[in-house]
C-alpha positions in Angstrom: -16.6 20.2 -80.5 -16.4 20.4 -84.1 -17.5 22.5 -86.9 -20.7 21.8 -88.7 -22.7 22.7 -92.0 -26.5 22.0 -92.7 -27.0 19.4 -95.5 -30.4 18.8 -96.8 -30.7 16.0 -99.3 -33.1 16.5 -102.4 -35.1 13.3 -101.2 -36.0 15.1 -98.0 -37.3 18.1 -99.7 -39.1 15.6 -102.2 -40.7 13.8 -99.5 -41.8 17.0 -98.1 -43.4 18.4 -101.1 -45.2 15.0 -101.6 -46.7 15.1 -98.0 -47.8 18.7 -98.5 -49.5 17.6 -101.7 -51.5 14.9 -99.9 -52.6 17.1 -97.0 -56.1 16.2 -95.9 -57.9 19.4 -95.1 -61.0 19.5 -93.0 -64.0 21.3 -94.1 -64.0 25.1 -94.0 -66.2 27.0 -91.7 -67.7 30.4 -92.5 -65.9 33.4 -91.0 -63.2 31.6 -89.4 -60.8 33.2 -87.1 -58.0 32.4 -84.8 -60.5 31.6 -81.6 -60.4 28.1 -82.1 -56.9 27.5 -83.6 -55.3 27.9 -86.8 -57.9 28.8 -89.6 -58.5 26.6 -92.5 -58.2 29.2 -95.2 -54.9 30.5 -93.6 -53.5 27.0 -93.6 -54.6 26.3 -97.2 -52.5 29.5 -98.3 -49.5 28.5 -96.0 -49.4 25.1 -97.6 -49.8 26.3 -101.1 -47.0 28.7 -100.6 -44.7 26.3 -98.8 -45.3 23.8 -101.6 -44.8 26.0 -104.6 -42.8 29.5 -103.6 -41.1 28.7 -100.4 -37.1 28.2 -101.0 -35.4 26.2 -98.1 -32.0 26.1 -100.1 -31.8 30.2 -99.7 -32.4 29.8 -95.9 -30.0 26.8 -95.6 -27.3 29.1 -97.5 -28.1 32.1 -95.2 -27.4 29.7 -92.2 -24.3 27.9 -93.5 -22.8 31.4 -94.1 -22.5 31.5 -90.4 -19.8 29.7 -88.4 -21.3 26.6 -86.6 -20.0 24.1 -83.9 -21.7 20.9 -82.8 -20.8 19.0 -79.8 -21.4 17.4 -76.4 -21.5 19.5 -73.5 -22.1 18.4 -70.1 -23.9 15.2 -71.5 -26.1 17.0 -74.1 -25.9 17.5 -77.8 -25.8 21.0 -78.6 -25.7 22.9 -81.8 -24.6 26.7 -82.1 -23.9 29.5 -84.3 -21.0 31.4 -83.1 -20.4 34.7 -84.8 -17.7 37.1 -83.8 -17.7 40.6 -84.2 -14.9 42.4 -86.2 -14.6 44.5 -83.1 -12.3 42.4 -80.9 -13.2 43.8 -77.4 -17.1 43.0 -78.3 -19.2 41.5 -75.3 -20.0 37.8 -75.5 -23.8 37.4 -75.7 -25.5 34.1 -75.9 -29.3 34.5 -77.2 -31.7 31.5 -76.0 -34.7 30.8 -77.6 -37.8 28.7 -76.4 -41.0 27.0 -78.0 -42.4 27.1 -80.6 -39.2 29.2 -81.9 -35.5 28.6 -82.8 -32.5 30.4 -83.7 -34.4 31.9 -86.6 -36.0 34.4 -84.1 -32.6 36.1 -84.1 -31.5 36.2 -87.5 -32.9 39.5 -88.4 -31.1 40.9 -85.5 -27.9 39.4 -85.8 -26.2 41.8 -88.3 -26.7 44.8 -86.2 -25.7 43.0 -83.0 -22.4 41.9 -84.4 -21.5 44.8 -86.6 -23.1 48.2 -84.9 -21.1 50.5 -86.7 -22.7 49.8 -89.9 -26.2 49.6 -88.3 -26.3 53.1 -86.2 -24.4 52.0 -83.2 -20.9 52.5 -81.9 -18.0 50.1 -81.8 -18.4 49.6 -78.1 -22.0 48.3 -78.8 -20.4 45.1 -80.5 -21.3 41.7 -79.5 -19.7 38.4 -80.1 -23.1 36.4 -80.6 -23.5 32.7 -79.7 -26.9 31.2 -81.0 -27.5 27.6 -79.6 -30.4 25.7 -80.4 -32.0 24.3 -77.1 -31.2 20.5 -76.6 -34.2 18.7 -78.3 -34.9 21.4 -80.6 -33.8 21.6 -84.3 -30.2 21.3 -84.9 -29.5 20.3 -81.2 -31.9 17.3 -81.3 -33.7 15.2 -80.9 -32.8 13.9 -77.5 -32.5 10.3 -76.8 -32.9 10.0 -73.1 -34.9 11.6 -70.1 -33.3 14.4 -68.0 -33.1 17.2 -70.5 -34.6 19.9 -68.2 -34.0 23.5 -67.4 -31.1 22.9 -65.0 -29.1 20.3 -67.6 -29.6 22.7 -70.2 -28.1 25.7 -68.3 -25.2 23.5 -67.4 -24.5 22.4 -71.0 -24.8 26.1 -72.3 -22.2 27.2 -69.7 -19.7 24.8 -70.9 -20.4 25.6 -74.4 -19.7 29.2 -73.8 -16.5 28.0 -71.9 -15.3 26.1 -74.8 -16.0 28.9 -77.3 -13.8 31.1 -75.5 -16.2 33.2 -73.3 -15.5 32.7 -69.6 -18.0 35.4 -68.9 -20.7 36.5 -71.0 -24.0 38.1 -71.3 -27.0 35.8 -71.4 -30.4 36.9 -72.8 -33.7 34.9 -73.1 -37.4 34.7 -73.8 -39.9 31.7 -73.1 -37.9 28.7 -71.9 -34.8 30.7 -72.6 -35.5 33.2 -69.8 -35.7 30.2 -67.4 -32.4 29.1 -68.6 -31.0 32.5 -68.1 -32.3 32.3 -64.7 -30.9 29.0 -63.9 -27.4 30.4 -65.3 -27.8 33.3 -62.7 -28.6 31.0 -59.9 -26.1 28.1 -60.5 -23.2 30.0 -62.4 -23.3 33.6 -61.5 -19.7 34.1 -61.8 -20.0 33.3 -65.4 -22.3 36.2 -66.4 -21.5 39.9 -66.8 -25.4 40.1 -66.7 -28.6 38.5 -67.6 -31.4 39.8 -69.9 -35.0 38.5 -70.2 -38.2 39.6 -72.3 -40.1 36.9 -70.5 -41.0 38.6 -66.9 -42.1 35.5 -65.3 -42.0 36.0 -61.4 -43.8 34.3 -58.6 -46.3 36.4 -56.3 -44.9 37.3 -52.8 -45.9 34.8 -50.1 -48.5 35.7 -47.4 -50.7 38.0 -49.4 -54.3 37.8 -49.3 -54.5 39.7 -52.7 -51.1 38.8 -54.5 -51.7 42.0 -56.8 -52.0 44.1 -53.7 -48.5 46.0 -54.4 -49.4 45.9 -58.3 -50.0 49.4 -60.0 -53.4 50.0 -61.9 -51.5 49.5 -65.2 -50.0 46.0 -63.9 -53.4 44.8 -62.7 -54.9 45.8 -66.1 -52.3 43.8 -67.8 -52.6 40.7 -65.5 -56.5 40.7 -65.9 -55.9 41.0 -69.8 -53.4 38.2 -70.0 -55.7 35.9 -67.8 -58.6 36.8 -70.0 -56.8 36.6 -73.5 -54.6 33.5 -72.7 -56.4 31.7 -69.8 -58.2 29.8 -72.7 -54.9 29.2 -74.5 -53.4 26.6 -72.1 -54.2 23.2 -74.3 -51.1 23.0 -75.7 -49.1 23.3 -72.3 -51.3 20.5 -70.7 -50.7 18.3 -73.9 -46.9 18.7 -73.9 -46.6 18.6 -70.2 -48.4 15.5 -69.6 -48.5 13.6 -73.1 -46.0 14.8 -75.6 -45.4 11.4 -76.9 -49.1 11.3 -78.0 -49.2 14.4 -79.9 -45.4 14.2 -81.3 -45.9 11.5 -84.0 -48.9 13.6 -85.6 -46.5 16.4 -85.9 -43.5 14.7 -87.3 -45.6 12.9 -90.0 -47.6 15.9 -91.2 -45.9 19.1 -92.2 -49.3 20.9 -92.4 -50.0 19.5 -88.8 -46.8 20.6 -87.4 -47.2 24.0 -89.1 -50.7 24.4 -87.8 -49.6 23.4 -84.1 -46.5 25.8 -84.1 -47.5 28.8 -86.1 -50.8 29.5 -84.3 -48.8 30.6 -81.4 -46.9 33.1 -83.4 -50.4 34.9 -84.4 -51.8 34.4 -80.7 -48.8 35.6 -78.7 -47.5 38.2 -81.1 -48.4 42.0 -81.3 -50.5 41.9 -84.5 -52.1 45.6 -84.0 -50.1 46.4 -87.2 -50.5 43.2 -88.8 -48.5 40.0 -88.3 -44.9 41.1 -88.0 -43.4 38.2 -89.6 -43.1 37.1 -93.5 -44.5 33.8 -94.3 -40.9 32.8 -95.3 -39.5 33.5 -92.0 -42.4 31.5 -90.3 -41.6 28.3 -92.7 -37.8 28.7 -91.8 -38.5 28.1 -88.2 -41.1 25.3 -89.1 -38.3 23.7 -91.4 -35.6 23.5 -88.4 -38.4 21.1 -86.6 -39.5 19.4 -89.8 -36.1 18.4 -91.1 -34.8 17.5 -87.7 -37.7 15.3 -86.5 -37.7 17.3 -83.3 -41.2 18.2 -82.7 -41.5 15.4 -80.1 -38.4 16.1 -78.2 -39.1 19.9 -78.0 -42.6 19.1 -76.8 -40.9 16.9 -74.1 -39.1 19.8 -72.5 -42.6 20.8 -71.0 -43.0 17.4 -69.3 -39.2 17.5 -68.2 -39.4 20.9 -66.7 -43.1 21.2 -65.9 -42.6 22.1 -62.3 -39.8 24.7 -62.8 -42.1 27.6 -63.1 -43.3 27.3 -59.4 -40.2 25.4 -57.9 -39.6 27.3 -54.4 -36.0 26.0 -54.8 -35.6 28.4 -58.0 -38.2 31.2 -57.1 -37.4 31.4 -53.3 -33.9 32.6 -54.4 -32.9 35.9 -55.9 -30.6 36.0 -58.9 -27.8 38.6 -57.9 -26.3 38.9 -61.3 -27.1 42.6 -62.8 -30.2 41.9 -64.7 -32.4 43.7 -67.4 -35.9 43.3 -68.2 -37.7 44.3 -71.2 -41.5 44.1 -71.3 -43.3 44.2 -74.7 -47.1 45.4 -74.4 -48.4 41.9 -76.0 -46.3 39.6 -73.9 -48.5 36.9 -72.6 -47.0 36.9 -69.1 -46.3 40.5 -67.3 -45.6 39.8 -63.7 -45.7 43.1 -61.6 -42.4 44.8 -61.3 -42.0 44.4 -57.6 -42.6 40.7 -58.0 -39.6 40.7 -60.4 -37.3 43.0 -58.3 -37.7 40.5 -55.5 -36.2 37.8 -57.8 -33.7 39.6 -60.0 -31.2 42.1 -59.4 -32.7 44.5 -61.6 -30.6 47.4 -63.1 -32.5 48.0 -66.4 -36.2 48.2 -67.0 -37.4 49.1 -70.2 -41.2 49.2 -71.4 -41.6 48.9 -75.2 -44.2 50.5 -77.4 -44.7 47.5 -79.6 -44.3 43.6 -79.5 -45.1 40.6 -78.0 -43.9 37.4 -76.7 -41.2 36.9 -79.6 -39.3 40.2 -79.0 -36.1 39.9 -81.3 -38.5 38.2 -84.1 -41.2 40.9 -83.9 -39.2 43.7 -83.3 -35.6 43.5 -84.3 -34.8 47.2 -83.9 -36.4 47.5 -80.6 -34.6 44.6 -79.3 -31.2 45.3 -80.6 -31.5 48.9 -79.2 -32.5 47.7 -75.6 -29.6 45.1 -75.5 -27.2 47.8 -76.4 -28.6 50.1 -73.8 -28.4 47.4 -71.2 -24.7 46.4 -72.0 -23.8 49.9 -71.5 -25.4 49.8 -68.0 -23.6 46.6 -67.3 -20.1 48.5 -68.2 -20.5 50.1 -64.7 -20.9 46.6 -63.0 -17.8 45.1 -64.4 -14.8 44.8 -62.3 
C-alpha cells in the first residue's frame, strides 16, 4: 500500500476535447424525453458544456487535497481516499458505491461526516471515512483477469480496512455497494460494528403463492410502481451481464457515448420531482473517472461476474446478524417489503426518507448524513 496522487496529462485532456468536438450526433426528434433513453438536445448541451466550461483541473485538485492510498488487497488493485477526522475517537466508516456511480457520489457528504462539529453535529458523530473505488471502476481499474465478483471485492475491502488501521468499522453501501456490504456481513461479521444500506434488495420468502401477501398496502403500491416504471429499464443490465465486451469499446472510444450510457441512469433512477438533484459539473466529475481511467468495460463486467448474486440461495438463504440500518428513499428503484428485509438482516434501524432516489448520498447529502449519524448512535448500544 502506498500513497497516491491523481495526475492527468494535458495530452489526455486535449484528446478528450478533440473527441468531443468530433461527436457525431443523430438527428433530433420532436419533443424528446427520457422514455427512449438520453434525449439528443440534452446530450448536445452536455457536450457543449463539457467542451467549453467544465474544468477537470478543479476536480483533480479537490480530490488530490484528500489523502489517498493504492495497493494490492487480497489479489485486487484498490484505490481509496482515507480521510481521518480530527476527532480521534471517530467511528471508522467505509462507503461503497455502485454502477454507474463512483466515489464522487460521496464528496458533498464528506465534510459533515468527518467534521460534524462544523456542520450541525456533535463530536461523537464523527467518522474516519474510507472511500474505495470498486475494483474495475475508476481509480481501482481496469481489472485484467476474471474472478472480480462481489465476494472477491468484499475480501479486498476487508483487507484494505485492516491495513488502514481499522480492525472494526461501519460499512455502508448502495447498488453493488449494498451487495458488498452484505457479503462483508456474512463472511466477515467480526469486522463490522454495523451494516447500513440504502438499496433494500431482499428476496421473497419461499413457499408463498403471493410473495406480497405479507406486504403493506404502501409496500405493494411501491412494488407495483417499481415494476411499471423500471420494468422497461432492464436493457443496460442484460447487455452488461451477458455481453459487456461488446458495449465496452463504444463507451471507451466516445466520451459522448459514455455520458449518454451512464448519465441516463442518474435521470431515470433519481428523485427528479424538484428537478435534477445534481449539477452538470458533478455528473461530469463522475463520468471523468470512467473516461480518464478507461474503465467502462471492466465496470460493466461486474454484472457478468456477479450476475447470479441477487438470487443465490447461499447468499439470500442466510441472515446477516450484524446490526443493520436500512434507509428507504421514495424514488429508489428497488424497495422490498420490510418483512423480507428483516428475514435477511438484523435490522435495528429503519428510516423512510421524504426525498431521494437510487443515489442517496449524491441526491440528498443532508438526509444521508443525518441518517448515518442516527444509525451510529444506535450502534453504540450494541458495541462490546
